[in-house]
N, C-alpha and C positions, 0 to 999 in steps of 0.2 A: 148273253151265252148262246145265241143263233148263228152270231158269226163269227164262235171260232170254231162252232159246230160243221159249218158251211163248209170253212176253208177247211176242217181234216177230212170229209167227204170229197171235197175237188180234188185234193191232193190224190187220196186213194183212187179214186175213177179215171185222175189221169196215169198214175203208176200200172193201172190196172190194163188200160187200153195202151200207152205201150207193152207192155206185156202181149195182149192180145194181136194187134198190129204183128207185131213178132212173130210169136208161133203161128199164127196162119197166112204167112206172111206166103205170098205163092211166086214168089222168083227165088223162095229162099236162100235171099241176098243178106236174110236180118239172122245174125249170129245171135244168141241169148244169154251167151257165157260176155258177148262185151256189152249187155245191156249193164245202165245203172241208174237204178229203178230208187240209188235212196234220197236223192231231194223230194220225192213223190213224199217217201215216207216218213224221211226228216219233218217238212212239216205238217202231212198232219199230225205225226204225234205231241208237233208242237204244237197244236194248235185244240189237240184233243185235253191236253196241258191244261191247256188256258180257260177250258172253258170246266175243267173238275175244279182248277183254283178256282171260281167267282161261285158257283155250287160250294164248296167247301168254307170258302170265306163268310155266304150268305145261310150260312148250318142249312142248305137246304132250300130254303125260305121262299127266296127271291126266284126260285129258280123255277 
């Protein structure tokens, strides 16, 4: 269960970093409308679903 949760956190962290890098860009060369953060969010969501399925399958006992 730790691995999917770690992957989820990694996906959210990467998306957050990309967002922050863009909005705090001192050159103003990044356009937030052009950002596509969906891949990080989708990976994180799938990883969370894997962790949830593990817990549901173990009835919460092995988690």
